[in-house]
Structure formats: structure tokens, C-alpha cells
N, C-alpha and C positions, 0 to 999 in steps of 0.2 A: 177546310183547314180552320176556318173561323168558327169554332164552337166555343162552348163556355169553359173549355179546358185550356183556353188562351189567357194568359195573365201578363200584366204589365208590372215590373218592379222598379221602383226608384230607389237605388241603392245609395242612400245619402251618408254623409259623415255622421250627421246628427240623428236622422230618423230613416228608417226603411218603410216604405210603403208599397201595398200590393193593391193593383186596381184590376177589376174584372169588368168586361163590358156590360154585362147583365146587372151586376149588384153594386157597382162603383167601388169605392175605397173599402176593401175588406180587412185590411190589417194596416194599422198606423202605429208603429212602435219605435222607441228610441233604438239606434244602433249600438246597443251595449249588450255586452256578455259577461256574466259572473263566472269565473273560472277557478277551480281549485288548483293551485301551482304544484301541489305535490303529484297529482294523478293526472293533471292537464283535462279534467273532466268539467264539462260544462254544466253549471248548477241552475243557472237562470239565464234567460234572454229578454230583452225589451225593457218593459216598464218595471217589471220585478227586479231586474238587474241594475236599472238606473236608480232605483231607491236605495240601492246597496253602495253606491258611489261615495267613497270617503268614510264609510261606516263599517267596513268589513274587517274580520280578524286577519292576522298576518298571512296565513295560507291561502286566503280568498282574495282574489282581486277582480274589481269591476274594471272591465277595459273596453275601449272602443277598437274593434279590429280594422275599421277603416280610417285612413288618415288622408285629409285633403281630397276627399272624393274617390280615392283608389285604395286597393287592398294592402293593409300594412301587415296583416296576420292572416295567411291564407288558410290554415286549418280551422281557425276560430270563426272566420267568415263563412266557410262552408257550413259549418255547424249551426251559425246564426241563420243562415238561409235555409238549411233543412228545417229547423223549427218554425221559421216564419212561413214557409210553404205549406208545412203540416197545418199550422193554424188556418191559413187560406183555404186549403182543400177542406177542412173541417166546416168552415163558414159557408163555402160554396156547395157543400154537400158532394164533393167530388168522389166518384168511386174509381175513375181512371187515374192512375197514380203519376203518370208523366205528362205534365202540361207543356205546352209550346210558350216559351217566355221571351218577353222583349225587355231588355233591361238597358237603362241609359248609362252612358259613361261620360266624364268630363271631356270637352272638347280639347283640353291640353293633355289628355291620357296619352301616353306612348303605346306602341303596338304590343309590348310586353304586358303593360298595365291593363290593356283591354283584353288580351288572351287570358290573363289571370281571372279577369271578372268573369269571362265566358266559361272557363274551366270550373270556376267555384259553382256557377248556377247549374251547370251541367252535372257536377258531382252531387248537388243538392237534390237532384232528382228530376231535372227538366229534360224533355225529350229533344227539342231543338231550342236554340238560343240565338235570338236576333239582337245585335246592339244598335242603339241609336244615340246621337249626341245630345246631351243634355239640353242645350238652348232650343235644339229643333222641338224636343219633347215639351219643354216649358211653352214654346210658342203654340203648339198644337193644343195643348191643356188650357192656354189662355184664349183659346178660339180665334186665333189669328189665321188668315187665309195663307198658310205657308206654301201651298202648291201654285200660288200665282206669281207672276212676275213683278211683285211690288215688294218694297223693303218693309220687313218686320223687324223692329229692333227690340231686343229682349234683354234685360238686365236680371240675371238670376242670382241673389244674394243667398247662397245656402249656408251650411255649416262650416264646411271646410274649403269651399272655393266660390269665388264670385265668377261668374261667366257673363261676358258681355258679347253679343252676337248680332249681326244684321243677317237676317235670312230672307232669301228670295227664291221662288221656283224650287222649293223643297231641299234646298242646300244652303250651307253657311258661306255667306260671301265675304265677311269680314269678322274677326273673332279675336278676343282676348280673354284669357283665363288666368286669374291671379289667385294665389293661396292665401288670400286675406278675405275673411268672411265672418260669420257668427262666432266661431271658436276664438279667432284672434281679438274680436271686440271683447269677449269675456276675459281673455288674457290680459287686454289693456287695462281693464278694470281691477283684476287682481293685482297687477303691478302698480297701478296708481294708489290703492289703498294700502299696499305694502310700504311704498316709498314715503306716502305722506302722512300714515297713521300708525306705521310700524304694527300693522295688523294683517294677519294672515286669514285669508277667506277661501272657501272652496270654489269649485266650478259651478256648482249648482246656486250658491249664492250670487256669484257673479252674474249668472244668467238671469236670476230674479231682478238684480238691480237694473241690468240692461233692459229688460221687459218693462219694469216700472218707471224708472226715471232716465233711461238712455234717450238722448236727444241728439239729432242731426244739428249742425251749427246754424240754427236760426234763433230769432228773438222768441222768448216765450216766457210764461209766468214761472217762477221758481217752484219746484216741488222737492220736498224732502223725504228722506226714507232712513228709518233706523236699522242698522245691520249688526250682526253678531260675528265675532271671530276670535282668533287667539292673538292675545298680545305677544309680540315677538320679544319684548323686553323682559315682561314678567312670567310669560308662559301661561297666564291666566286668561280665561274667557273675558271678553270685554264688549260693550256695545257702543257704537258711533253712530253720528247722524251724518249722511251724505246728502249733497245737494245736486239737483240736475245740472247746474251751472258747472259743477265740478266734473260730472260725467260727460258733458259737452267737451271739456278740455282734454279728459282722458281718452275719448274715442276720435277726437277730430284727425289725427295723423292717419289712422286706418281708413277713416271715410274718404280722406283726400286721395288715398291710393286707389280706392274704387272709382271716385270721380275721374282720376287719371286715366283709368282703363277704359272708362266709357268715352272720354274725350279721344283717346287714341284710336278707338274701334270706329268713331264717327268719322276721324280724319282719314282712315283707310277706305272708306265707303266710295264707291264709284259715284262721279258727280251725277250720272242718271238716276240713281236711287236717293240722292240727297232730298230732293223735292218731296218724296213719299215719307221721308222722316220728319220733315217740317209739318206735313199734314197729319201723319198718323201718330207722331210722338214716339216715346219709349215707354215700354210696358215692363213694370217691376214685378217680379216673382220671387219667391223663396221666403224664408223666414225673416231675413234681414229687411224685406220690403215693409215689414209691419213696424219698424222703428219710428218713433215719433218725429214728425217733421221731415223725414227723409225725402218725401215726395215734393214738397215746396222747395227744399234746399237744392236738389238736383235740378228742377225746373228753372230755378233762377240762375244756377251755375251754367248750364249748357243751353239755355234760352231756346228750350224745345219743349213742348207739352210732355209731361210725365204721368202716365196713368198706373193704377195698380190693377193687377190681374184679378178677375173675379174671385179666385180661391188661391192666394199665393203660395199657401203652404202645400197645397196639393196639386198644382198646375203640372209638375214634372210627372207625377204618378199617373195623373189623368191623361196627359199627353202621351205617355209611354204605351198606356192601353189602348188610346183612341188610334195611335198610329198604325195598329194592326189592320185597321179598315182601309188605310191608304198605303199599306206597306208597298205595294207595287210602285206606286208613285214615288215613294221615298227610297226606293232601292239605291239611289245615289249615295245616300247618307247612312244606310244601314248596311254594316259590314257584314 
């Protein structure tokens, strides 16, 4: 079964990654589709489509078919998966059309949402589809010993959801999934700039601000950044200067929700496993783990060591692919 026609897919709200055991990450594209609204024809996917966000004529829209880690638009997601799997097959030089696919789902996804993901991947050309919970995949990708009876605590801050889970013996012991993550942080920045400066900025600008001057609530040296947007009063383009202190204020509430989810998960942990958490600490993965100061801030707040996964952005995809080798051991969590 484990041939090179087996691939792992991280179907994320922000990015879609495809992993192959032989070649590692073969596709890493934004989960964005450019659609002609008149014909419902897909014009572009991935990076090409993301470049169109906020810059297309009326009848062309660039949209994300996945919301909060689950499918919001079934047909468009299937088309996105088809294109992505085509790209992966090309890179892998596959002649066999139907691969076996392991795809991750948010731990908070309902049965209907899981079935939709499974069907979409099958319709995109997969032979068989296995589902694995996102935190388990992230833990495997971060090289944690998930099949041993010790607590592995993972915090995966993605685009649509933040998943906090304690994994032991191949399964999720305690878990909280909240729909506050990278996208919500971008939205916080958009709202802050709108409210305080009467300036309208787009998603991509907000994402750049977050990456450049977004800080967790820790003391730091102030950094400034010039941004452009549309003045809501005059309707004309305008440039303003933002400070990292302002961004701290804008992002604070959402980050506190993430902290609350981590605390709630640790409180639900069986006492026998609590000792392991003190020793092993908490592992951060996902794009949100790269925010400046988040590691130090969380460590101070939960009084437990906080480590960054070796490759936070690709942990879930790598884990999804690697789980194939231990799929028998993980049958408990693979539906």
C-alpha cells in the first residue's frame, strides 16, 4: 500500500500543502480560487489566484472555499483539490492517476464536515481517503512520540482555527478548537485601522502588517511601518504610519482567547499526564506560531516551557504524510 502514490494533504484555510514520503512538500499554495461568477468557471488557483485578491473586475472573484478549516463551498473546493493534485502528480512524475490520500480535519469538525472533506478529496481523484485529526498530524510533523503513553501538547495556530490538544498513545486526550486564528488577527488589524484612522485596508495589507509589526503582549522596542489604504472620508488613497505598540493593542483580545483555550485544555488534562507537560512543555505549530514574542508571552502566562516546532508552517502536512507509515497504530484516530 505504501508506494509513492500515497500523499498527505493539509487542507488549510489559508494554505493547501501536499506531502509525499519520497519528495517531502511538493505543493504549497494559498487556498484561494479565482472564479468567473457568470460561468462558475475556475480561472486560477493558489498563488495566481491570491495575487488577484482585491484587484479583479466585477465578474471575477477571488475567494477562499475553506472557512475555519472546513469546506464552505463544496464545488470550488473539489476543483481546487483537482488542480492541486494535478500539480502534485506532475511534480512526483506519477502515471498512476488515483493516489491514496491522508487528509487532516480540524478536531472540532462535525461528522458532516468530515464527510464533505472526504467526498471532495475522492471527487478530486483520490482512490482511498483516510482522515486524521489536525493536532495529531501536527504532533507527528513536529517529531513528537505520539504513539507512546506520554503527554504531547500541541498548539496549532492556523489560518481559520487554533487547535490545542494533548495527545497520548496515538489519540487526543483533551482538546479545544476555537475559530480564532490568523484570519481573525488580520480582521482585528483591518477593524483597528478603520476605527482609529478612517482608513480601509485589504486582507493582504493586514497580513503584511501582522507579519512585520504584529507583536504578542510583551515588552519590545517599538517598530513602525507605513501602510496605504483608502480614506473613508475622502475616498482617496492615503498613507499612514502604524506602530507595533498599536498592533499589540489591536491583537490583544484574540490572543487572550487563544491563551484561554490553552489553559482550558491543560485544566482538562488527567493528573497523570500533567507531569509530562511540565517536562516536555507545549509545542507551537502553524503560521501563528511565527508571531513575534508569542513564545515568550505564552511561556510566561502558562508557566510551562513553550517550544517552536522545527517547521511550524509545514508540520501538519509533514505529519499527515508521515502518519501513513504508522497508520495501523493510529487507526484509533483515523476515521
